[in-house]
Wavefront OBJ file of the C-alpha trace (Angstrom):
o trace
v -99.191 31.626 172.124
v -100.429 34.355 169.794
v -98.310 35.474 166.927
v -98.051 39.152 166.229
v -98.698 40.660 162.955
v -98.440 44.132 161.380
v -100.293 46.734 159.295
v -102.574 49.715 158.867
v -105.951 50.808 158.954
v -109.047 49.109 157.198
v -110.078 52.413 155.680
v -109.055 55.614 154.726
v -107.765 56.834 158.124
v -107.246 60.138 159.280
v -103.795 60.808 158.780
v -103.317 58.557 161.900
v -104.018 56.663 161.736
v -103.866 54.877 159.340
v -104.428 55.019 156.105
v -101.989 57.872 155.576
v -104.193 60.937 154.791
v -104.997 64.224 156.349
v -108.789 64.829 156.797
v -109.805 68.399 156.007
v -111.721 70.121 158.539
v -114.655 70.722 156.311
v -114.832 66.692 156.242
v -115.849 66.911 160.089
v -118.226 69.861 159.653
v -121.230 68.165 158.513
v -124.637 69.372 158.231
v -126.574 70.178 161.378
v -129.039 67.783 162.922
v -132.649 68.079 161.840
v -135.043 69.278 164.405
v -136.906 66.909 166.148
v -136.324 63.879 168.677
v -132.744 63.285 167.090
v -131.726 66.678 167.891
v -132.620 66.640 171.176
v -130.302 63.645 172.147
v -127.752 64.393 174.622
v -124.080 64.654 173.774
v -121.502 63.976 176.192
v -118.068 65.547 175.253
v -114.670 64.260 176.753
v -112.991 66.012 179.311
v -110.782 68.921 178.305
v -107.597 68.972 180.452
v -105.467 72.172 180.986
v -105.806 72.977 184.687
v -104.024 76.000 184.282
v -106.268 76.911 181.252
v -107.243 80.407 182.841
v -103.585 81.448 183.609
v -102.135 83.473 181.125
v -98.841 81.686 179.514
v -95.433 82.616 180.732
v -93.786 85.722 178.693
v -91.004 84.831 176.158
v -87.844 85.036 177.965
v -84.691 86.553 175.996
v -83.435 84.186 173.523
v -86.320 81.842 173.816
v -86.368 79.052 171.240
v -89.586 78.941 169.009
v -90.000 75.981 166.637
v -92.493 75.695 163.696
v -94.454 72.720 163.866
v -96.405 71.420 161.122
v -99.281 69.260 162.005
v -101.361 66.414 160.097
v -104.180 66.894 162.237
v -106.502 70.000 162.449
v -107.615 71.426 165.570
v -110.999 70.704 164.963
v -110.496 66.970 164.901
v -111.302 65.088 168.061
v -108.630 63.555 170.245
v -105.954 64.342 167.713
v -106.380 68.054 167.618
v -106.138 68.379 171.449
v -103.019 66.238 171.479
v -100.999 68.528 169.301
v -102.346 71.605 170.819
v -101.451 70.158 174.215
v -97.715 69.663 172.957
v -97.943 73.460 171.775
v -99.000 74.839 175.020
v -97.573 72.670 177.793
v -93.872 72.612 176.301
v -93.977 76.587 176.459
v -95.443 76.065 180.030
v -92.951 73.663 181.318
v -90.077 75.644 179.983
v -91.228 78.778 181.584
v -91.494 80.714 178.122
v -87.888 79.758 176.902
v -88.891 76.954 174.409
v -91.923 76.315 172.325
v -93.152 74.465 169.269
v -95.655 76.578 167.558
v -98.527 74.576 166.103
v -99.781 75.379 162.494
v -102.850 73.921 161.151
v -102.610 71.342 158.187
v -101.312 72.812 154.940
v -100.166 76.136 156.405
v -96.514 75.346 156.424
v -96.516 72.799 153.888
v -98.823 70.448 152.247
v -99.312 66.893 153.624
v -97.218 65.171 150.812
v -94.237 67.640 151.700
v -94.110 67.212 155.403
v -91.499 64.543 155.426
v -88.954 66.284 153.092
v -89.828 69.509 154.799
v -88.665 68.470 158.249
v -85.864 66.361 157.153
v -84.381 69.071 155.018
v -84.993 71.743 157.815
v -87.608 73.884 156.014
v -89.806 73.011 159.181
v -88.359 72.355 162.739
v -90.909 69.261 163.296
v -94.023 67.655 162.056
v -96.708 65.818 164.083
v -98.315 62.862 162.514
v -98.910 59.306 162.438
v -95.816 57.247 161.666
v -97.804 55.171 159.195
v -97.966 58.454 157.240
v -94.356 57.839 156.145
v -94.897 53.989 155.165
v -93.818 54.804 151.732
v -90.295 56.112 152.789
v -90.144 53.870 155.782
v -92.363 50.814 155.712
v -91.300 49.400 159.077
v -92.963 52.509 160.894
v -96.403 51.070 159.794
v -95.600 48.905 162.835
v -95.862 51.733 165.142
v -98.846 53.350 163.578
v -101.040 50.394 164.454
v -100.884 46.429 164.336
v -103.848 44.346 163.232
v -105.030 41.979 165.902
v -102.917 43.435 168.677
v -101.214 45.074 170.443
v -103.412 47.382 172.480
v -102.002 50.688 173.919
v -100.367 49.346 177.178
v -98.736 46.441 175.242
v -97.385 48.712 172.532
v -95.900 50.912 175.100
v -94.395 48.199 176.935
v -92.696 46.819 173.734
v -91.484 50.285 172.845
v -89.920 51.112 176.158
v -88.670 47.614 177.169
v -88.909 45.075 174.211
v -86.647 46.977 171.752
v -89.130 49.087 170.001
v -87.434 52.515 170.875
v -84.197 51.586 169.067
v -86.168 50.377 165.809
v -88.296 53.591 165.925
v -85.225 56.015 166.329
v -83.041 54.035 163.942
v -85.532 54.193 161.193
v -86.090 57.748 161.508
v -82.129 58.718 161.883
v -81.398 57.355 158.543
v -83.395 60.340 157.079
v -82.032 62.992 159.460
v -84.694 62.738 161.782
v -85.301 62.195 165.617
v -88.742 61.239 166.703
v -90.630 60.520 169.965
v -94.020 59.081 170.155
v -95.948 62.066 171.367
v -99.396 60.961 171.420
v -101.645 57.555 171.401
v -104.888 56.492 170.162
v -106.723 53.226 171.189
v -109.010 51.175 169.114
v -111.087 52.594 166.339
v -114.214 51.422 165.041
v -114.206 48.465 162.925
v -116.112 49.593 159.970
v -119.160 51.156 158.532
v -121.620 49.492 156.163
v -124.972 50.090 154.511
v -126.239 46.494 155.519
v -125.123 44.326 158.458
v -122.235 42.112 157.684
v -123.238 38.539 158.729
v -120.922 36.442 156.791
v -118.221 36.254 154.762
v -120.461 36.070 151.680
v -121.671 39.424 152.550
v -118.172 41.071 151.809
v -117.887 39.593 148.471
v -117.806 42.575 145.839
v -118.495 45.082 148.867
v -117.202 48.449 147.773
v -115.058 49.787 150.839
v -113.088 52.753 151.146
v -109.341 51.280 151.751
v -105.799 52.185 151.034
v -102.608 50.416 151.322
v -102.278 47.088 153.175
v -105.756 46.920 154.494
v -106.986 47.104 150.780
v -104.944 44.136 150.030
v -106.373 42.300 153.115
v -109.674 43.163 151.928
v -109.234 42.208 148.338
v -107.963 38.812 149.439
v -111.290 37.939 151.099
v -113.518 39.059 148.122
v -114.281 42.811 148.860
v -113.596 45.538 146.416
v -111.472 48.118 147.797
v -111.668 51.668 146.501
v -108.335 53.803 147.177
v -110.362 56.969 148.597
v -109.115 59.465 151.129
v -110.393 62.143 153.241
v -113.434 64.189 151.816
v -113.569 62.308 148.913
v -115.054 59.466 150.801
v -118.135 61.477 151.934
v -118.850 62.437 148.010
v -118.756 58.581 147.194
v -121.150 57.699 150.105
v -123.488 60.475 149.008
v -123.453 59.226 145.494
v -123.610 55.593 146.480
v -120.414 54.694 144.950
v -119.265 53.152 148.305
v -121.007 50.547 150.477
v -118.772 51.117 153.513
v -115.575 52.426 155.047
v -113.391 51.942 158.077
v -112.484 55.594 159.415
v -111.523 56.284 163.039
v -112.488 56.101 166.551
v -116.083 56.194 167.385
v -115.522 59.605 168.758
v -114.125 60.877 165.638
v -116.696 58.892 163.601
v -119.391 60.551 165.446
v -118.061 63.954 164.596
v -117.872 63.113 160.823
v -121.317 62.119 160.670
v -121.206 58.726 158.905
v -124.590 57.649 160.370
v -126.274 59.857 157.830
v -125.443 57.346 155.256
v -124.316 54.297 157.141
v -126.228 52.676 159.888
v -124.142 49.597 160.805
v -121.112 49.925 162.648
v -119.023 46.852 163.196
v -116.473 46.005 166.007
v -113.816 45.290 166.927
v -111.170 47.259 164.877
v -109.151 44.072 163.781
v -106.941 46.572 161.829
v -105.686 48.868 164.508
v -106.075 48.291 168.250
v -103.451 51.020 168.990
v -101.168 53.395 167.346
v -98.628 56.018 168.165
v -98.724 59.653 166.674
v -95.068 60.831 166.562
v -93.097 64.266 166.857
v -90.573 63.933 164.314
v -87.751 66.653 164.522
v -85.048 67.760 162.110
v -81.997 65.927 163.794
v -79.703 68.679 163.549
v -82.326 70.861 165.362
v -82.825 68.185 168.233
v -78.972 67.886 168.481
v -78.652 71.659 168.958
v -80.972 71.520 172.153
v -79.557 71.519 175.654
v -80.249 68.628 177.800
v -82.794 70.204 179.708
v -84.580 71.188 176.474
v -84.584 67.703 175.434
v -85.865 66.538 178.559
v -88.673 69.097 178.395
v -89.760 67.574 175.059
v -89.654 64.076 176.378
v -91.629 65.005 179.400
v -94.503 66.651 177.571
v -94.562 63.986 174.832
v -94.738 61.475 177.838
v -97.387 63.398 179.473
v -99.136 63.346 175.732
v -99.179 59.604 175.847
v -100.846 59.191 179.144
v -103.622 61.918 178.198
v -103.986 60.091 174.805
v -104.387 56.710 176.478
v -107.002 57.959 179.035
v -108.992 60.110 176.593
v -109.022 57.232 174.241
v -110.905 55.052 176.761
v -113.128 57.866 178.166
v -114.410 59.435 174.810
v -115.654 56.400 173.011
v -118.650 55.426 175.111
v -120.168 58.520 175.119
v -120.061 58.635 171.167
v -121.426 55.155 171.038
v -124.359 55.885 173.464
v -124.964 59.105 171.118
v -125.001 56.837 168.292
v -127.215 54.410 169.560
v -129.804 57.169 170.559
v -129.694 58.027 166.764
v -130.368 54.522 165.583
v -126.988 53.304 164.598
v -126.805 49.551 164.817
v -123.645 48.224 166.614
v -122.467 44.768 165.712
v -119.496 42.279 166.359
v -117.819 40.962 163.260
v -118.932 37.300 162.566
v -116.094 34.863 163.641
v -115.951 33.703 160.133
v -115.292 37.141 159.029
v -112.414 37.828 161.395
v -111.013 34.495 160.901
v -110.686 35.078 157.036
v -109.240 38.505 157.654
v -106.296 37.037 160.016
v -105.420 34.485 157.407
v -105.410 36.789 154.821
v -103.544 39.368 156.575
v -100.808 36.790 157.646
v -100.251 36.208 153.800
v -100.004 39.962 153.320
v -97.897 40.545 156.426
v -95.340 37.861 155.183
v -94.946 39.351 151.586
v -93.966 42.769 153.637
v -91.609 41.074 155.755
v -89.957 39.559 152.760
v -89.859 42.918 151.069
v -88.076 45.242 153.644
v -85.471 43.902 156.038
v -85.984 46.612 158.644
v -89.811 45.872 158.620
v -88.859 42.069 159.189
v -86.400 42.830 162.016
v -89.157 45.193 163.715
v -91.879 43.032 163.278
v -89.822 39.865 164.709
v -88.948 42.048 167.531
v -92.617 42.825 168.332
v -93.694 39.302 167.639
v -91.215 37.805 169.912
v -92.135 40.228 172.714
v -95.874 39.561 172.312
v -95.198 35.567 172.489
v -93.609 36.339 175.799
v -96.235 38.833 177.255
v -98.881 36.498 176.222
v -97.920 34.570 179.202
v -98.871 37.361 181.666
v -101.788 38.447 179.761
v -103.579 35.217 179.750
v -102.866 34.632 183.310
v -103.081 38.105 184.806
v -105.985 39.426 182.827
v -109.888 38.420 183.291
v -111.355 37.316 180.150
v -114.519 39.240 178.986
v -117.657 38.062 180.178
l 1 2 3 4 5 6 7 8 9 10 11 12 13 14 15 16 17 18 19 20 21 22 23 24 25 26 27 28 29 30 31 32 33 34 35 36 37 38 39 40 41 42 43 44 45 46 47 48 49 50 51 52 53 54 55 56 57 58 59 60 61 62 63 64 65 66 67 68 69 70 71 72 73 74 75 76 77 78 79 80 81 82 83 84 85 86 87 88 89 90 91 92 93 94 95 96 97 98 99 100 101 102 103 104 105 106 107 108 109 110 111 112 113 114 115 116 117 118 119 120 121 122 123 124 125 126 127 128 129 130 131 132 133 134 135 136 137 138 139 140 141 142 143 144 145 146 147 148 149 150 151 152 153 154 155 156 157 158 159 160 161 162 163 164 165 166 167 168 169 170 171 172 173 174 175 176 177 178 179 180 181 182 183 184 185 186 187 188 189 190 191 192 193 194 195 196 197 198 199 200 201 202 203 204 205 206 207 208 209 210 211 212 213 214 215 216 217 218 219 220 221 222 223 224 225 226 227 228 229 230 231 232 233 234 235 236 237 238 239 240 241 242 243 244 245 246 247 248 249 250 251 252 253 254 255 256 257 258 259 260 261 262 263 264 265 266 267 268 269 270 271 272 273 274 275 276 277 278 279 280 281 282 283 284 285 286 287 288 289 290 291 292 293 294 295 296 297 298 299 300 301 302 303 304 305 306 307 308 309 310 311 312 313 314 315 316 317 318 319 320 321 322 323 324 325 326 327 328 329 330 331 332 333 334 335 336 337 338 339 340 341 342 343 344 345 346 347 348 349 350 351 352 353 354 355 356 357 358 359 360 361 362 363 364 365 366 367 368 369 370 371 372 373 374 375 376 377 378 379 380 381 382 383 384 385 386
């Protein structure tokens, strides 16, 4: 049976995701496509939900509760921006104008480095971000932000709801005067962009890759040269040829970011992050002050966000990949030799992490045991890829 391991994203991940950073909107506003054949390539956008979009929101009722929400994700960011917007809009509608969590763009209420303390102390009511963003404070939350070599979204949710994950998640936040709910989920990311195709482990030797945190330690163990760059700094380093590659986010987000202008080779699968939560973290005193109905409204809207995130994550990637292929991006599988070396290196790093933090160890053990049991069903009940 498979063993579970834990970790972050292979590159500078978008506040999700993942390497623990907020990507500025300008990073996604690349130069327009040149005129000509490439400009005519069709683009398929993922569907936008909101059946009641044309209907005006309900008017505020007397005594309505209006929280302030600091977000790690800008509205311009595909997949993640819409998730936090749905939370804002749908909670107001579900409560019929009696309870809202007003979304604010990154940096408007507090800076990204101040978000955790701001919500813990009540300076803001809630924040929306990847749990991995708080890894310096709570290392165990990295497990909820994405686990290398599994699990995917359905298995992650199964462990959270029925394998003990929820208790570890809530206990970790409660120690810092916070209550949190998974309020979004994104699936597998792209495995990584490079200037040249990776054909063997030798091709990784000395390769300058944007990477932070645990993924950087993994890459260093297999001979790469990780660079701790984040956000917009990645694009400048690519433009100046200071980087040879980067693992960023999902294909839909990567397409918007425009990596294909500097990098033509896109590798899969995303060994570093098959799926990860995005949490709504609430000041614990604010949460306790809500009525039972208001708490249920928040839980209901976040549950719907999980459904939407899983569905959109599957629907949004193949149009982006088709668009990239039409614009001469080369898609590749990681060589088995490379994946094997990364897996071995990651297990070594993961062992170090479990020995350094008791809560990390306990949470990982819970997930690992669940995955060992779940593998019985996965191996019998699921068709292997052709």
